[in-house]
Structures are given as C-alpha cells and as structure tokens.
C-alpha positions in Angstrom: -57.1 -61.9 -64.7 -54.7 -64.5 -66.1 -56.3 -64.4 -69.5 -56.2 -60.6 -69.5 -52.5 -60.8 -68.6 -51.7 -63.1 -71.5 -53.6 -60.9 -74.0 -51.9 -57.8 -72.6 -48.5 -59.5 -72.8 -49.1 -60.5 -76.4 -50.2 -56.9 -77.3 -47.1 -55.5 -75.5 -44.8 -57.8 -77.4 -46.3 -56.9 -80.8 -46.1 -53.2 -79.9 -42.5 -53.7 -78.9 -41.6 -55.1 -82.3 -43.5 -52.3 -84.1 -41.7 -49.6 -82.0 -38.3 -51.2 -82.8 -39.1 -51.0 -86.5 -40.2 -47.4 -86.2 -37.0 -46.4 -84.3 -34.9 -47.7 -87.1 -31.3 -48.4 -86.2 -31.1 -45.9 -83.3 -30.3 -48.0 -80.2 -31.2 -45.1 -77.8 -34.6 -44.6 -79.4 -35.3 -48.4 -79.3 -34.5 -48.5 -75.6 -36.7 -45.6 -74.7 -39.5 -46.9 -76.9 -39.4 -50.3 -75.2 -39.2 -48.7 -71.7 -42.3 -46.6 -72.5 -44.2 -49.5 -74.0 -43.5 -51.7 -70.9 -44.5 -48.8 -68.7 -47.8 -48.3 -70.6 -48.5 -52.1 -70.2 -47.8 -51.8 -66.5 -50.1 -48.8 -66.1 -52.9 -50.6 -67.9 -52.5 -53.7 -65.6 -52.2 -51.4 -62.5 -55.5 -49.6 -63.4 -57.2 -53.0 -63.7 -55.8 -54.0 -60.3 -53.7 -56.8 -61.7 -50.9 -55.7 -59.5 -48.3 -58.5 -59.5 -48.3 -58.5 -63.3 -48.0 -54.7 -63.3 -44.9 -54.9 -61.2 -43.4 -57.4 -63.6 -43.8 -54.8 -66.4 -42.6 -51.9 -64.3 -39.4 -53.9 -63.6 -39.1 -54.6 -67.3 -39.5 -50.9 -68.1 -36.8 -50.0 -65.7 -34.4 -52.5 -67.3 -34.6 -50.4 -70.5 -34.5 -47.1 -68.7 -31.3 -48.1 -66.8 -29.6 -48.5 -70.2 -31.1 -45.5 -71.8 -30.6 -42.9 -69.0 -26.8 -43.2 -69.4 -27.3 -40.9 -72.4 -30.4 -39.0 -71.2 -30.5 -37.7 -67.6 -34.2 -36.9 -67.8 -35.0 -40.6 -67.9 -34.1 -40.8 -64.2 -37.6 -39.4 -63.4 -39.8 -42.1 -65.2 -37.3 -44.7 -63.9 -37.8 -43.6 -60.3 -41.6 -43.1 -60.8 -41.8 -46.7 -61.7 -40.5 -47.5 -58.2 -43.2 -45.3 -56.8 -45.9 -47.1 -58.8 -44.5 -50.5 -57.7 -44.6 -49.4 -54.1 -48.3 -48.3 -54.6 -49.0 -51.7 -56.1 -47.7 -53.4 -52.9 -49.6 -50.9 -50.8 -52.9 -51.7 -52.5 -52.3 -55.3 -51.7 -51.7 -54.5 -48.1 -48.1 -55.6 -48.4 -46.8 -52.7 -46.4 -43.3 -54.0 -45.7 -42.7 -54.5 -49.5 -44.2 -51.1 -50.2 -41.9 -49.4 -47.7 -38.8 -51.2 -49.1 -39.7 -50.2 -52.7 -40.3 -46.5 -51.7 -37.0 -46.6 -49.9 -35.2 -47.4 -53.1 -36.1 -44.0 -54.5 -34.3 -42.4 -51.5 -31.3 -44.7 -51.9 -30.5 -43.2 -55.3 -30.2 -39.7 -54.0 -26.4 -39.4 -54.3 -26.6 -40.5 -58.0 -29.3 -38.0 -59.1 -28.0 -35.5 -61.8 -28.4 -31.8 -60.9 -30.7 -31.3 -63.9 -33.5 -33.3 -62.4 -33.2 -32.4 -58.8 -36.5 -30.4 -58.7 -38.4 -33.4 -60.0 -36.5 -35.8 -57.8 -37.4 -33.6 -54.8 -41.0 -34.0 -55.7 -40.6 -37.8 -55.8 -39.0 -37.7 -52.4 -42.1 -35.8 -51.1 -44.3 -38.5 -52.6 -42.3 -41.2 -50.8 -43.0 -39.7 -47.4 -46.6 -38.9 -48.5 -47.3 -42.6 -49.3 -45.5 -43.8 -46.2 -47.8 -41.5 -44.3 -50.8 -43.2 -46.0 -49.5 -46.5 -44.7 -49.5 -45.2 -41.2 -52.9 -43.7 -41.7 -54.3 -47.0 -42.9 -52.9 -48.7 -39.7 -54.6 -45.8 -37.7 -51.2 -44.4 -36.5 -52.4 -40.9 -37.1 -49.6 -39.1 -35.3 -46.9 -40.9 -37.3 -48.9 -40.3 -40.5 -49.0 -36.6 -39.7 -45.2 -36.6 -39.2 -44.6 -38.2 -42.6 -47.0 -35.8 -44.2 -45.0 -32.9 -42.7 -41.8 -34.2 -44.2 -43.6 -34.7 -47.6 -44.8 -31.1 -47.4 -41.2 -29.9 -46.9 -40.0 -31.6 -50.0 -43.0 -30.6 -52.1 -42.6 -27.0 -51.2 -38.9 -27.2 -51.9 -39.6 -28.6 -55.3 -42.1 -25.8 -56.0 -39.4 -23.3 -54.9 -37.1 -24.8 -57.5 -39.6 -24.0 -60.2 -41.5 -27.3 -60.4 -45.1 -26.3 -60.3 -46.2 -29.9 -60.8 -45.6 -30.4 -57.1 -48.6 -28.2 -56.3 -50.8 -31.1 -57.3 -49.1 -33.3 -54.7 -49.5 -30.6 -52.1 -53.3 -30.6 -52.8 -53.4 -34.3 -52.5 -51.5 -34.3 -49.2 -53.6 -31.6 -47.6 -56.7 -33.7 -48.6 -55.1 -36.5 -46.6 -54.4 -34.2 -43.6 -58.0 -33.0 -43.8 -59.2 -36.6 -43.6 -57.1 -37.2 -40.5 -58.6 -34.0 -38.9 -62.1 -35.3 -39.7 -61.3 -38.6 -38.0 -60.1 -36.7 -35.0 -63.4 -34.8 -34.9 -61.7 -31.5 -35.5 -64.1 -30.1 -38.1 -62.7 -26.6 -38.0 -59.2 -27.8 -38.8 -60.6 -30.1 -41.4 -62.2 -27.2 -43.2 -59.0 -25.1 -43.1 -57.0 -28.0 -44.6 -59.6 -28.6 -47.3 -59.3 -24.9 -48.3 -55.6 -25.2 -48.5 -56.0 -28.4 -50.5 -58.2 -26.6 -53.0 -55.7 -23.7 -53.2 -52.8 -25.9 -54.1 -54.8 -27.9 -56.7 -55.8 -24.6 -58.4 -52.2 -23.5 -58.5 -51.1 -26.7 -60.3 -50.8 -26.7 -64.0 -53.0 -29.7 -64.5 -55.5 -29.5 -67.4 -58.3 -30.9 -65.3 -58.7 -31.4 -61.5 -58.3 -34.7 -59.8 -61.1 -36.5 -58.1 -59.8 -35.4 -54.7 -59.9 -31.8 -55.8 -63.5 -32.2 -57.0 -64.4 -33.9 -53.6 -62.7 -31.1 -51.6 -64.6 -28.4 -53.6 -67.9 -30.2 -53.0 -67.3 -30.4 -49.3 -66.5 -26.7 -49.1 
C-alpha cells in the first residue's frame, strides 16, 4: 500500500505540473485543475481502500477549491462532496466518531451556501443523514437508523422538488437500505414494498447505467 501511495503521489505531482502548463497564466483555471487532480488521486486511493492517504488528497483538493470557489459558486458542491467522501473513508475503517464529525462539517456550512447551489446542497444534506443512518444500522440500532433515513428522505425529496433529479438515485439507494432493515426484522412484505420503491427511484434517476444496488433490487424482485 505504501509503494502504491508513493507511485500515485508521483503521478499526481507530474499531472499537477502538466495541468498548470495547460492552464497558462489563468490563476482560476490552475486552482480548479489542481483541485480536480487531487480529487482524482483521492478517488483512486479510495477505490483501492487506501483510506488514510485518500483523505490526505481530499484535504489537498479542498485547499484549492476553497480559493477557487470565491470566483465560482458551483465549486461549493465538489468541495463539500469531498467531506462526504472523507466521512465515508472513516466509516469504512470503523472510525465512526470521526465519520460523524466529518459529515457534520457539511451541515456547519449551511449558512454560507449560495442560493445557486441550494438544490445540490440539499441533496448532500440528505446524504449526510443517510450515511449517519448507515452507521446506526452497522451498530444494529435499527430504530435510530430508520429515523436518520427518514430525515435523509425529506431532504432528497426536497432536492428533487427543486429540480435536482440526481437526488432520485440517492432515494433509490436509501430505500434499498430501508429494505435491508425490513428484511433483518423479518418483515418480508415491507421489504418487497421498499425494494419496489427503490427500483422506481433508480429508474427515475438520469444515471446512464444502474448502480449495483439497483441491479440487486431488480434481481430480488
């Protein structure tokens, strides 16, 4: 894992220099290019389950986004999404307290969010509660998990109502999670109903191809 991190770091540094050359003398383009490059490196490490190193690059990405989003409000969304990914990285290492604290940072920014990105931010808020629900589900506190999922659903639906159809995908994911809980509670009728709702939301999402959970839900039905 350490050797992989070194190689990934060297490749990222080389790409950084190349992107800076391509961006010319435009400071904004350079900042965004560096933020996106660090994010790609973080995602690669995350997918390979090299979580601590991934977090390092998510933080680096956000250092560039913080400077760039002064001139471009849309960059708030990848900036906050990095916090979501960092929280997930802690979650997958069973560091639940750190995951909770990282997710909370997304909510702490609420008063600063520009009106132009409120629909996407509302979707991110839904994801915060969804993943907190996952933490409670992992610890077998199913009632608390269902409460968090209910709050997540409220924000996802609010985001859809604002015209953000991307949130349908998260609704599909969330209903899959609720179906799992129903199955664990031996309520097979409710489980089937929730799976049907999950599939419906996935099919309403504009995604080019269904996620694995969608395929699994379809196969069960």
